[in-house]
Legacy VTK file of the C-alpha trace (Angstrom):
# vtk DataFile Version 3.0
C-alpha trace
ASCII
DATASET POLYDATA
POINTS 242 float
0.112 0.021 -0.169
1.303 3.506 -0.866
2.329 5.867 1.968
0.775 9.289 2.081
3.210 10.082 4.745
6.319 8.855 6.610
7.541 10.772 9.514
10.914 9.583 11.082
12.186 10.779 14.374
10.641 14.189 14.528
12.032 16.342 17.273
11.233 20.031 18.029
12.940 21.842 20.819
12.185 25.270 22.083
14.933 26.611 24.323
14.910 24.012 27.140
11.499 22.463 26.190
11.393 19.424 23.878
7.978 19.708 22.565
8.233 16.750 20.296
10.586 13.827 20.928
11.458 11.374 18.088
8.057 10.903 16.753
7.710 8.366 13.973
4.496 7.210 12.170
3.099 6.449 8.784
-0.059 7.125 7.034
-1.550 5.119 4.102
-3.435 6.516 1.174
-7.148 6.950 1.878
-6.388 6.528 5.645
-7.756 8.630 8.563
-4.777 8.775 11.157
-5.218 10.611 14.483
-3.048 11.706 17.092
-4.634 11.886 20.341
-3.414 13.047 23.851
-4.073 15.768 26.411
-3.372 19.599 25.939
0.375 19.991 25.624
1.096 16.509 24.520
2.803 17.643 21.242
-0.060 17.109 18.830
-0.356 20.593 17.338
3.509 20.955 17.060
3.804 17.704 15.232
0.987 18.774 12.889
2.730 22.151 12.238
5.856 20.546 11.294
4.203 18.289 8.817
2.174 21.088 7.357
5.564 22.839 6.689
4.720 25.711 9.162
7.372 24.756 11.554
10.926 23.217 10.762
11.862 20.327 12.884
14.925 20.522 15.028
15.845 17.100 13.753
14.235 14.056 12.004
12.239 14.453 9.012
9.267 13.460 6.889
8.121 12.482 3.349
4.743 13.340 2.051
3.951 11.318 -0.981
7.743 11.083 -1.347
8.289 14.818 -1.099
10.674 15.938 1.728
9.025 18.627 3.914
12.315 20.355 4.466
13.859 20.279 0.952
10.710 20.237 -1.048
8.404 22.205 1.280
6.945 24.458 -1.746
5.893 21.310 -3.603
4.506 19.680 -0.388
2.105 22.593 0.135
0.881 22.118 -3.355
-0.644 18.538 -2.365
-1.521 19.170 1.306
-3.985 21.540 3.068
-3.907 22.509 6.897
-6.616 23.661 9.227
-5.391 25.044 12.590
-7.385 24.860 15.589
-7.417 28.517 15.891
-8.331 29.319 12.251
-10.919 31.896 11.229
-12.650 33.386 8.353
-13.215 36.921 7.279
-16.391 37.902 9.422
-17.636 40.839 6.965
-17.629 38.361 3.775
-20.452 36.121 2.835
-19.600 32.347 3.179
-19.596 32.177 -0.627
-17.562 35.271 -1.069
-14.870 34.034 1.380
-14.738 30.617 -0.648
-14.310 32.583 -3.877
-11.667 34.728 -2.299
-9.705 31.655 -0.856
-10.068 29.824 -4.430
-8.477 32.764 -6.207
-5.491 32.435 -3.750
-5.088 28.869 -4.643
-5.408 29.150 -8.438
-5.310 31.842 -11.172
-7.405 29.685 -13.534
-11.086 30.792 -13.359
-12.428 27.385 -14.404
-10.505 25.855 -11.389
-11.523 28.557 -9.087
-15.096 27.775 -9.887
-14.496 24.022 -9.362
-13.109 24.666 -6.131
-15.905 26.889 -4.943
-18.579 24.375 -6.208
-16.806 21.604 -4.322
-16.430 23.474 -1.231
-20.026 24.864 -1.244
-21.260 21.163 -1.361
-18.886 20.094 1.267
-20.032 22.911 3.545
-23.655 21.847 3.459
-24.692 25.552 4.423
-27.208 25.908 1.610
-28.588 29.334 1.445
-26.704 30.646 4.339
-23.735 30.712 2.293
-24.995 34.124 1.017
-24.936 35.319 4.626
-22.082 37.051 6.241
-19.643 34.866 8.351
-20.260 37.023 11.309
-23.959 35.760 11.579
-22.784 32.168 11.639
-22.560 29.955 14.705
-19.253 28.371 15.650
-20.404 24.926 13.990
-21.212 26.746 10.508
-17.961 28.648 10.632
-16.123 25.397 11.276
-17.846 23.453 8.407
-16.925 26.661 6.142
-13.349 26.319 7.303
-13.160 22.560 6.735
-14.696 23.018 3.258
-12.073 25.867 2.400
-9.217 23.515 3.592
-10.303 20.662 1.165
-11.622 22.691 -1.803
-8.470 21.745 -3.724
-8.920 18.134 -3.251
-5.402 17.807 -1.416
-3.789 14.554 -1.203
-3.271 14.985 2.544
-5.459 17.066 4.704
-4.057 18.015 8.099
-6.636 18.986 10.528
-5.945 20.249 14.080
-8.902 19.641 16.440
-11.506 19.994 13.771
-14.424 19.510 16.162
-13.067 21.560 19.270
-15.802 23.391 21.081
-18.639 22.048 18.879
-21.787 20.668 20.072
-22.711 17.073 19.510
-24.785 17.542 16.208
-22.078 19.675 14.541
-19.344 17.345 15.671
-21.201 14.342 14.179
-21.581 16.344 10.855
-18.024 17.214 10.706
-16.888 13.565 11.370
-19.185 12.506 8.594
-17.415 15.058 6.165
-13.969 13.737 7.231
-15.146 10.230 6.610
-16.549 11.003 3.192
-13.480 12.937 2.276
-11.383 9.722 3.030
-13.511 7.406 0.980
-13.057 9.847 -1.943
-9.421 9.236 -1.931
-7.959 11.852 0.603
-5.564 10.934 3.491
-6.324 12.746 6.716
-4.034 13.255 9.646
-5.941 14.810 12.524
-5.281 15.817 16.146
-7.907 15.415 19.110
-8.048 15.245 22.707
-11.559 13.559 22.480
-10.596 9.878 22.538
-14.318 8.652 22.173
-14.876 10.598 19.054
-11.538 9.344 17.410
-12.385 5.842 18.200
-15.317 6.039 15.752
-13.557 8.198 13.258
-10.207 6.970 12.806
-8.736 3.846 10.886
-5.606 4.040 13.175
-4.640 6.024 16.087
-1.240 7.222 17.620
-1.313 8.147 21.094
0.933 10.925 22.146
2.169 12.060 25.713
4.894 14.441 26.750
5.871 14.590 23.011
6.366 11.041 22.576
4.370 8.368 20.561
3.622 5.592 23.112
1.762 3.015 20.598
-0.117 2.963 17.307
-2.807 0.688 16.064
-6.277 0.603 15.207
-8.882 1.336 18.057
-9.927 -2.276 18.291
-6.031 -3.353 18.364
-5.347 -0.931 21.196
-8.309 -1.897 23.253
-7.593 -5.616 22.926
-3.776 -5.005 23.683
-4.674 -3.084 26.800
-7.890 -5.091 27.818
-9.630 -1.590 27.900
-13.142 -0.743 26.928
-12.420 2.577 25.030
-9.359 4.502 24.025
-9.487 6.696 27.243
-8.674 3.456 29.169
-5.842 2.848 26.780
-4.382 6.158 27.287
-4.701 5.868 31.035
-2.726 2.603 30.876
-0.045 3.996 28.629
0.606 7.315 30.501
0.761 5.463 33.817
3.614 3.353 32.366
5.270 6.537 30.930
LINES 1 243
242 0 1 2 3 4 5 6 7 8 9 10 11 12 13 14 15 16 17 18 19 20 21 22 23 24 25 26 27 28 29 30 31 32 33 34 35 36 37 38 39 40 41 42 43 44 45 46 47 48 49 50 51 52 53 54 55 56 57 58 59 60 61 62 63 64 65 66 67 68 69 70 71 72 73 74 75 76 77 78 79 80 81 82 83 84 85 86 87 88 89 90 91 92 93 94 95 96 97 98 99 100 101 102 103 104 105 106 107 108 109 110 111 112 113 114 115 116 117 118 119 120 121 122 123 124 125 126 127 128 129 130 131 132 133 134 135 136 137 138 139 140 141 142 143 144 145 146 147 148 149 150 151 152 153 154 155 156 157 158 159 160 161 162 163 164 165 166 167 168 169 170 171 172 173 174 175 176 177 178 179 180 181 182 183 184 185 186 187 188 189 190 191 192 193 194 195 196 197 198 199 200 201 202 203 204 205 206 207 208 209 210 211 212 213 214 215 216 217 218 219 220 221 222 223 224 225 226 227 228 229 230 231 232 233 234 235 236 237 238 239 240 241
């Protein structure tokens, strides 16, 4: 099976703080892979490195064979990144915002129209796309941002806490969007501290704590290995050993 991503011994040091410590994992094509752990575990730092926002102190990664350090510009052409704290221009309508972003991604008017059409369908906001973003709920804004993130149909989507702060209904809708995108051929790397959510969403999971990945497997494999009822119990067992 082809590899969407291969990360090897990624390390990021800020002064005396080692935020990420020798992190290694792989993601297959069409796979949803999640990094789970508490706040401050190193999830967001790892995602920023792989999105070429940060440079690792040591280690490296390949995304579809492209080196994140030496081929960063080419990597950015085939990935997309949604930070946890991302926002949209509040005084634009949802549709105008999507058109604005499409123009940044491509100069070809036909391609721009394709991007906007795809994003409009993904967002599922219907006639509310004509309303200004400042009138949107947090869930609606997050759907718009996710649609913007995947409008170019990237080969790998990197999503940091995509359902953070959302209610149950909006969280379920975002999860379905992510699953559907994976079925359409997109590899997905996401982070979350919500382990029960990830258990239902992800094909495989990496559990990260204090900057280190402690184990990787499918949710079922991890639960069986640690005789656990859910991933929260797996996490507790791993962190108590750490």
